C-alpha positions in Angstrom: -26.5 3.1 2.7 -22.7 2.9 1.9 -20.7 0.0 3.3 -18.3 2.1 5.4 -16.3 0.7 8.3 -15.9 2.2 11.8 -12.3 3.1 10.8 -13.5 5.0 7.6 -16.2 7.0 9.4 -13.8 7.7 12.3 -11.3 9.1 9.8 -13.9 11.4 8.3 -15.0 12.7 11.8 -11.3 13.2 12.7 -10.8 15.2 9.5 -13.9 17.3 10.3 -12.5 18.0 13.8 -9.1 19.0 12.3 -10.7 21.5 9.9 -13.0 22.9 12.5 -10.0 23.4 14.8 -8.1 24.9 11.9 -11.0 27.3 11.3 -11.0 28.3 15.0 -14.4 26.9 15.8 -15.7 26.3 19.3 -13.2 24.0 21.2 -15.9 22.0 22.8 -17.5 21.1 19.5 -14.0 20.2 18.1 -13.3 18.0 21.1 -16.7 16.3 20.7 -15.8 15.3 17.1 -12.4 14.0 18.1 -14.0 12.0 20.9 -16.6 10.6 18.6 -13.8 9.6 16.2 -12.0 7.7 19.0 -15.2 6.0 20.2 -15.8 4.6 16.7 -12.3 3.1 16.6 -12.6 1.6 20.1 -16.1 0.3 20.2 -16.9 -3.3 19.3 -20.3 -2.5 17.6 -20.4 -2.1 13.9 -21.4 1.4 12.7 -23.3 -0.1 9.8 -25.5 -2.1 12.2 -26.1 0.9 14.5 -27.0 3.1 11.5 -29.4 0.5 10.1 -31.1 0.1 13.5 -31.2 3.9 14.2 -29.0 3.6 17.2 -26.1 6.0 16.3 -27.1 8.1 19.4 -26.2 5.0 21.6 -22.5 5.7 20.9 -21.1 7.3 24.1 -20.5 11.0 23.6 -22.4 11.2 20.3 -25.1 13.9 20.4 -27.7 14.9 18.0 -25.4 17.0 15.7 -22.7 14.4 15.4 -25.3 11.6 14.9 -26.7 13.6 12.0 -23.2 14.0 10.5 -22.6 10.2 10.8 -26.0 9.4 9.3 -25.2 11.7 6.3 -21.8 10.1 5.9 -23.3 6.6 5.8 -26.1 7.7 3.4 -23.8 9.6 0.9 -20.5 7.9 1.3 -18.8 11.2 2.2 -19.4 14.3 4.4 -20.9 17.4 2.6 -19.9 19.4 5.7 -16.3 18.4 5.3 -16.3 19.4 1.6 -17.8 22.8 2.6 -15.1 23.3 5.2 -12.4 22.5 2.6 -13.9 25.0 0.2 -13.9 27.7 2.9 -10.3 27.4 4.0 -7.2 28.5 1.9 -6.0 25.5 -0.1 -2.5 26.0 1.2 -3.6 25.5 4.8 -5.1 22.1 3.9 -1.6 21.1 2.6 0.2 22.4 5.7 -1.7 20.1 8.0 -0.6 17.1 6.0 3.0 17.7 7.3 3.7 15.3 10.1 4.1 17.1 13.4 2.1 20.2 12.3 -1.5 19.6 13.4 -4.4 22.0 13.0 -3.8 23.7 16.3 -0.4 24.9 15.3 -1.5 25.6 11.7 -4.3 27.8 13.1 -1.8 29.6 15.3 0.6 30.2 12.4 -2.4 31.4 10.2 -3.9 33.6 12.9 -0.7 35.2 14.3 1.6 35.2 11.3 -0.8 35.1 8.3 0.7 31.8 7.1 -1.6 30.4 4.4 0.6 28.0 2.4 3.8 26.0 2.5 6.1 28.7 1.1 4.9 31.2 3.7 5.5 28.6 6.4 9.1 27.9 5.2 9.7 31.7 5.2 8.4 32.0 8.8 10.7 29.2 9.9 13.8 30.4 7.9 13.5 34.0 9.2 13.0 33.0 12.8 9.5 34.5 13.0 7.8 31.2 14.0 10.1 30.5 17.0 8.7 33.7 18.7 5.2 32.1 18.9 4.1 30.5 22.1 5.0 26.8 22.1 7.6 27.1 19.3 11.3 27.3 19.7 14.6 26.4 18.0 14.1 22.7 18.4 10.5 22.8 17.1 11.7 25.0 14.2 14.4 22.5 13.1 12.1 19.6 13.5 9.5 21.2 11.3 12.1 22.1 8.7 13.1 18.4 8.5 9.5 17.3 8.3 8.9 19.7 5.4 11.9 18.5 3.6 10.7 14.9 3.8 7.2 15.9 2.9 8.4 17.7 -0.2 10.6 14.8 -1.3 7.5 12.6 -1.5 5.1 15.3 -2.7 5.0 14.2 -6.3 5.6 10.5 -5.6 2.8 8.0 -5.8 2.1 4.8 -3.9 2.1 1.9 -6.4 -1.7 1.5 -5.9 -2.3 5.2 -6.6 -0.2 5.1 -9.7 -1.8 2.0 -11.1 -5.3 3.5 -10.4 -4.5 6.7 -12.2 -2.9 5.0 -15.2 -5.6 2.4 -15.5 -8.2 5.1 -15.7 -6.4 7.0 -18.4 -5.9 3.7 -20.3 -9.6 3.1 -20.3 -10.2 6.6 -21.9 -7.4 6.3 -24.4 -8.6 2.9 -25.6 -11.9 4.5 -26.7 -10.0 6.9 -29.0 -10.4 6.0 -32.7 -7.2 4.9 -34.3 -5.5 3.6 -31.1 -4.4 0.0 -31.4 -2.6 -0.6 -28.1 -2.1 1.2 -24.8 0.3 0.2 -22.0 1.6 1.8 -18.8 5.4 1.9 -18.7 8.2 2.9 -16.4 8.2 2.3 -12.6 4.5 1.5 -12.6 5.0 -1.4 -15.0 8.0 -2.6 -13.0 5.6 -2.4 -10.0 8.0 -0.3 -7.8 6.5 0.5 -4.4 6.8 4.2 -5.0 6.4 5.7 -8.5 8.0 9.0 -9.3 6.9 9.4 -12.9 3.6 8.3 -14.4 4.0 7.1 -18.0 1.8 5.6 -20.7 2.5 4.4 -24.2 0.0 4.6 -27.1 0.3 2.9 -30.5 -1.5 4.8 -33.3 -0.9 5.9 -36.9 -2.9 9.0 -36.2 -0.9 11.0 -33.6 -2.7 14.3 -34.2 -6.1 12.7 -33.7 -5.0 11.1 -30.4 -3.6 14.5 -29.2 -6.8 16.2 -30.1 -8.7 13.5 -28.2 -6.5 14.0 -25.1 -7.0 17.8 -25.2 -10.8 17.3 -25.1 -10.8 15.1 -22.0 -12.9 16.8 -19.3 -10.1 16.4 -16.7 -7.2 17.5 -19.0 -5.7 20.9 -18.2 -3.0 21.0 -20.8 -0.8 18.8 -23.1 2.6 20.0 -24.3 5.3 18.3 -26.4 8.4 17.5 -24.4 10.4 15.3 -26.8 10.1 13.3 -30.0 6.8 11.4 -29.6 6.6 12.4 -26.0 4.0 14.7 -24.4 3.2 15.9 -20.9 -0.5 15.6 -20.0 -1.5 17.7 -17.0 -4.8 17.1 -15.2 -6.9 19.7 -13.5 -5.7 18.5 -10.1 -2.1 18.9 -11.4 -1.4 15.2 -11.8 1.2 14.9 -14.6 1.5 12.0 -17.0 4.0 11.4 -19.7 2.2 10.2 -22.8 4.2 8.6 -25.7 2.4 8.2 -29.1 4.2 6.0 -31.6 3.5 4.1 -34.8 2.5 0.4 -34.1 5.8 -0.9 -35.6 7.8 1.0 -32.9 5.5 0.1 -30.0 7.4 -2.9 -28.6 10.8 -1.1 -28.8 9.4 2.0 -27.0 7.7 -0.4 -24.5 11.1 -2.1 -23.8 13.0 1.2 -23.5 10.4 2.9 -21.3 9.9 0.0 -19.0 13.4 -1.2 -17.9 15.6 0.7 -15.5 18.3 2.8 -17.2 21.0 0.3 -16.2 18.9 -2.7 -17.5 18.4 -1.0 -20.9 22.1 0.0 -21.2 23.3 -3.5 -20.5 20.9 -4.9 -23.1 22.3 -2.3 -25.6 25.8 -3.5 -24.8 24.8 -7.1 -25.3 23.3 -6.2 -28.7 26.5 -4.4 -29.7 28.6 -7.4 -28.7 26.4 -9.7 -30.8 26.6 -7.4 -33.9 23.3 -5.7 -33.5 22.2 -2.1 -32.8 19.4 -1.7 -30.4 17.6 1.6 -30.3 14.3 2.9 -29.1 13.0 2.8 -32.7 14.2 -0.7 -33.6 16.7 -3.5 -33.7 19.2 -3.4 -36.6 21.9 -5.7 -38.0 24.1 -4.5 -40.9 21.8 -1.4 -41.2 18.8 -3.6 -41.8 15.9 -3.5 -39.4 15.1 -6.8 -37.8 11.4 -7.8 -37.8 10.3 -8.0 -34.1 6.7 -8.6 -33.0 7.0 -8.1 -29.3 9.3 -7.5 -26.3 9.9 -11.3 -26.0 11.5 -11.4 -29.4 13.9 -8.5 -28.5 15.3 -10.6 -25.7 15.3 -13.9 -27.5 16.9 -12.5 -30.6 19.8 -11.3 -28.4 20.1 -14.8 -26.7 18.4 -13.8 -23.5 15.3 -15.5 -22.0 12.3 -13.1 -21.7 12.6 -11.0 -18.5 9.3 -10.0 -16.9 9.0 -6.2 -16.3 9.2 -6.5 -12.5 12.8 -7.9 -12.8 14.2 -5.3 -15.1 16.4 -3.6 -12.6 19.9 -4.9 -13.6 20.2 -7.1 -10.5 21.5 -10.2 -12.2 18.4 -10.9 -14.3 20.2 -10.5 -17.6 22.9 -13.0 -16.6 20.2 -15.3 -15.4 18.4 -14.8 -18.8 21.6 -15.8 -20.6 21.9 -19.0 -18.5 18.1 -19.7 -18.9 17.8 -19.8 -15.1 15.4 -17.0 -14.4 12.8 -17.7 -11.7 9.4 -19.2 -12.6 7.8 -16.1 -11.0 4.9 -16.4 -8.7 1.5 -15.2 -10.1 -1.7 -14.0 -8.5 -3.5 -17.1 -9.6 -1.0 -19.2 -7.4 -2.4 -17.7 -4.2 -4.8 -20.1 -2.5 -5.8 -18.0 0.5 -5.2 -14.9 2.7 -3.8 -15.4 6.2 -4.1 -11.9 7.6 -7.6 -10.5 7.7 -9.3 -8.3 10.4 -13.0 -8.7 11.2 -15.5 -6.5 13.0 -14.4 -8.1 16.2 -11.5 -5.6 16.2 -11.1 -2.8 13.7 -12.3 -4.5 10.6 -15.5 -3.5 8.9 -17.2 -6.8 8.2 -18.4 -9.9 9.9 -16.6 -13.2 9.7 -19.4 -14.6 7.6 -19.1 -11.7 5.1 -15.3 -12.3 4.9 -15.8 -16.0 4.2 -18.2 -15.2 1.4 -15.8 -12.7 -0.2 -13.0 -15.3 0.1 -15.1 -18.0 -1.6 -15.9 -15.6 -4.4 -12.1 -15.3 -5.0 -11.9 -19.1 -5.2 -9.7 -19.3 -2.1 -9.3 -22.6 -0.3 -8.7 -21.0 3.1 -8.4 -17.8 5.0 -7.3 -16.8 8.5 -9.2 -14.4 10.8 -6.4 -12.5 12.6 -7.8 -9.7 14.7 -5.7 -7.5 17.0 -4.8 -8.7 20.5 -5.9 -7.1 23.7 -3.2 -4.4 24.3 -4.0 -2.6 21.0 -7.0 -0.8 22.4 -6.9 1.8 19.6 -7.9 -1.0 17.3 -10.4 -2.7 19.6 -8.0 -5.5 20.4 -9.6 -8.7 21.7 -9.7 -9.6 25.4 -9.2 -13.3 26.1 -12.9 -13.8 26.6 -13.7 -12.1 23.2 -11.0 -14.2 21.5 -12.6 -17.4 22.7 -16.1 -16.1 21.7 -14.6 -15.6 18.2 -13.1 -19.1 18.2 -16.5 -20.5 19.0 -18.1 -18.5 16.2 -15.5 -19.7 13.7 -16.1 -23.3 14.7 -19.8 -22.9 14.1 -19.3 -21.3 10.8 -16.8 -24.0 9.7 -19.6 -26.5 10.2 -21.6 -24.6 7.6 -18.9 -24.3 5.0 -17.2 -27.5 3.6 -15.5 -25.8 0.6 -13.2 -23.4 2.6 -11.0 -23.8 5.7 -11.3 -21.0 8.3 -8.1 -20.8 10.3 -8.5 -19.4 13.8 -5.8 -16.8 14.1 -4.6 -13.6 15.8 -2.3 -10.7 15.1 -0.6 -10.7 18.5 1.3 -7.7 19.6 5.0 -8.0 20.4 5.6 -6.2 23.7 8.7 -4.1 24.2 10.5 -6.9 25.9 9.7 -9.4 23.1 7.0 -11.2 25.1 3.6 -11.7 23.4 0.3 -10.1 24.3 -1.3 -13.5 25.2 0.0 -16.5 27.1 1.3 -19.6 25.4 -1.8 -21.4 26.7 -4.1 -19.0 24.9 -2.1 -19.1 21.7 -2.2 -22.9 21.7 -5.9 -22.7 20.7 -5.1 -20.9 17.5 -4.1 -22.2 14.1 -2.1 -19.3 12.8 -0.3 -16.6 14.8 1.1 -13.5 13.3 3.3 -11.5 15.7 3.7 -7.8 15.0 5.0 -4.5 16.4 2.4 -1.8 16.8 4.0 0.4 19.5 7.4 1.7 20.8 8.9 2.2 17.3 11.8 4.3 18.6 13.8 1.6 20.3 17.5 1.3 19.3 18.5 -1.2 16.6 19.8 -3.9 19.0 16.8 -3.8 21.3 14.3 -3.8 18.4 16.2 -6.7 16.8 16.2 -8.7 20.1 12.5 -7.9 20.5 11.5 -9.5 17.3 13.9 -12.4 17.8 12.4 -13.3 21.1 8.9 -13.4 19.4 10.2 -15.6 16.6 11.6 -18.0 19.2 8.1 -18.6 20.6 7.0 -21.9 19.1 3.4 -20.6 18.6 4.4 -17.8 16.2 4.0 -18.7 12.6 4.9 -15.4 11.0 6.2 -11.9 11.7 3.8 -9.3 10.3 5.0 -6.2 8.4 8.5 -6.8 9.9 9.9 -3.3 9.5 6.8 -1.3 10.6 7.2 1.3 7.9 4.4 3.4 6.3 5.5 4.6 2.9 5.7 8.4 2.6 4.7 8.7 6.2 6.8 6.7 8.6 10.3 5.3 8.2 11.0 1.7 9.1 12.2 1.3 12.7 15.9 0.6 13.2 16.4 -3.2 13.0 19.0 -5.7 11.8 17.0 -7.4 9.0 19.9 -9.7 8.1 19.8 -11.1 11.6 16.0 -11.3 11.6 16.2 -13.3 8.3 18.8 -15.6 9.8 16.7 -16.3 12.9 13.6 -16.8 10.8 15.5 -19.5 9.0 16.6 -21.1 12.3 13.1 -21.0 13.8 11.1 -21.8 10.7 9.2 -18.5 11.1 7.6 -17.0 8.0 8.2 -13.4 7.1 5.2 -11.5 5.8 4.9 -9.5 2.6 2.2 -7.2 3.8 0.1 -6.1 0.7 -1.3 -2.9 2.3 -0.5 -0.2 -0.2 1.4 2.0 2.3 3.3 -0.9 3.8 4.5 -3.4 1.1 6.7 -4.8 3.9 9.0 -6.7 3.6 10.2 -5.2 0.3 11.5 -7.0 -2.8 15.2 -6.8 -1.8 14.6 -8.4 1.6 12.2 -11.0 0.1 15.0 -12.1 -2.2 17.5 -12.3 0.7 15.0 -14.4 2.6 14.4 -16.8 -0.3 18.2 -17.3 -0.7 18.5 -18.7 2.8 15.4 -20.8 2.6 13.0 -18.6 4.7 9.4 -19.1 3.7 7.2 -16.0 3.1 3.5 -15.4 3.3 1.8 -12.8 1.2 -1.2 -11.2 3.1 -3.5 -8.3 2.6 -4.0 -7.3 6.3 -7.5 -6.4 5.0 -9.8 -4.4 7.2 -12.4 -4.0 4.4 -13.6 -6.5 1.8 -12.3 -4.3 -1.0 -8.8 -4.5 0.5 -8.7 -8.3 -0.2 -7.9 -7.1 -3.8 -4.6 -5.7 -2.6 -3.1 -9.2 -2.8 -1.9 -8.3 -6.3 0.4 -5.6 -4.8 2.0 -8.2 -2.5 2.4 -10.6 -5.4 4.1 -7.7 -7.3 6.7 -7.4 -4.5 7.3 -11.1 -4.5 7.8 -11.1 -8.3 10.3 -8.2 -8.0 12.0 -10.3 -5.3 12.5 -13.3 -7.6 10.0 -15.4 -5.6 8.5 -18.6 -7.0 5.4 -20.5 -6.0 7.3 -22.8 -3.5 8.7 -19.8 -1.6 5.3 -18.7 -0.4 3.2 -20.8 2.0 -0.2 -19.5 0.9 0.3 -21.0 -2.5 -0.1 -24.4 -0.8 -3.4 -26.1 -1.1 -5.5 -26.4 2.1 -4.3 -29.9 2.9 -0.6 -29.0 2.6 -1.0 -25.9 4.6 -2.9 -27.7 7.4 0.0 -30.2 7.5 2.5 -27.4 7.7 0.7 -25.7 10.6 -0.1 -28.8 12.5 1.6 -28.8 15.9 2.7 -32.1 17.5 
C-alpha cells in the first residue's frame, strides 16, 4: 500500500469529480465524490489506518463505489479511473479547467453549448462576445476570464524551482551515462535557484559532440533536438518540455558555465572589470594580450580579476561584485547548518503522518529538534485542532519526549490570525506551547493598511515567535495579498518576531529580496518546510536557496542554533 496522505487522496477524488462533471456525468455521483474529498480533508482519522483496517466505508458519505476507488488509489498510488477519464476527454479541455475561476461546470457549458475544446477556442468565444450570451456569463465574467487567461499564459512555460531542478537532475543522470561526457551541470536561473525558472538549461563537457547528440536523439522521451546557436541545441521532450543543451569541449566548460549561470547584468559587469584590468573575458576564454589565460574553474575566473568567488545564487548584480572586490561577501548559509524544522503538520490536522513517524524522519536527518505545528481550530478545512485536541497532542508529545533523549520535540501550533489581528487561541492556551507561528489563511482581499495592521497586532502578541508565509502567495496561482512589508519588517525588529522563509515549493515566502531587507535591520529568520508529508521535509533545501540568494548567513537564521541555544531563545520568563 502506498503511503498517501488524506490530502493527497482527497486531491485525486476532487480531480475525479471535476472530470466527471466536465464529462456531464450524473450530478449526484459527482456530488458524492466532491463530498468524499471534503470528508477526507476534514476528518481526524488517517486514511492509511482506515485502509489497512478495511474501514474506508466508515467515512461518512463514502459508499461502495467510492470506497473501491479509494482502495485502488491506496494500492496503486494513482487512480486508473482518473487516467481513463483524462484519455477520453479532449486534451484542451483539461487545460481549460486549470485556469483559475473556470471550473468544470463552466468548461462543460462552454464545450456543450459553444463547442469550445481548447484555450484558443475559449479566447475566441470571449473576444467575439459569444460566451457572454450563455447563462451565468456576462461582460464582467468575460473580462475576468480574459485577465485570468492572460495570467495563466504568462506562467504556462514557467517552472517552479523544484519542478525545474527535478527535470534537470533527471536529464543530468541520463547524460552522465553517455560515453565521452566528462562533466554535466545545470545553468541559468535553475543554478541561481530563482523561485521561478523561465528557461531550462544544461551544459555538457565532451570532445565528442556528435556522439552526445546521437545519444540524446535516442532517449526514449526525446521528441526532437535542433541546433539553435553555436554549441547550443534545443531538446524537446514528448510532453513538450524544452531544454537548452550546450555541448562544449572540456577546456571551455568553466567559461560557458560562468556565462550561462550569471544574470546578464552580472556577466556584463564582470566583462567591464576584465576590460579595465587589461583582460578580455568571453564565453570561450579569458585572454590577456591575445594569449589565453589558463583557468581551471569558475573560482579562478573571479580571482584572476581580483574578485572573491561569488556563489551562483548571488550572481544578480545586486552589489555582489563590489562586495567581492572588498572581500566582504557573506559566508552564505548551507543546508548542513540547519539543525531542525520548526513548522511541521502531523495527522492531528492535515498532515499525513503520526508524530512518532515525524520524529523518526527528523532523527534520520540528524536534526537536534523539531516543532509540531498543526493548524488551529478555525481552519476547519485543514482539520484545525480544538483546544481539547491540542492538549491531547501536548500530552502525547510529552510522553514521546520521554522516549527520545537525542532530539527535542517542541510543542507548537500554526495559529490563525483572525481578520482583526487577534489569534485563534487565547493567550492562556498559547502559554502552554514552546513555538507559535501566526499565519493568515483567510480573508486575503483586505486592503493594504488593514492587512498590515492585522499582522502587526499578531506580532505584538508576546506568545508569537514567528509569522508564517508572511505574504500568503502561491507561485503561479495566487498573488501575495496587499501588505506593507517594510512596515512588517520594522515591527518584527521591534517585537523580536521571526519572519519565516517557507520552503513549500509554491510559496518560498518570504523571498530573497525581503530576506535581505530583514537581515539588514537585524530581524531573525526561520527556514521551515511547512511539511504535511515526510517527503516534504526534503524541501528545506529550497528555503536555504532563498536564504543564500538573500545574503543570509548562519547567524541570521534561528534554526541553525543548537538545541540548547534555541531552548534558551524560546524560554519565556
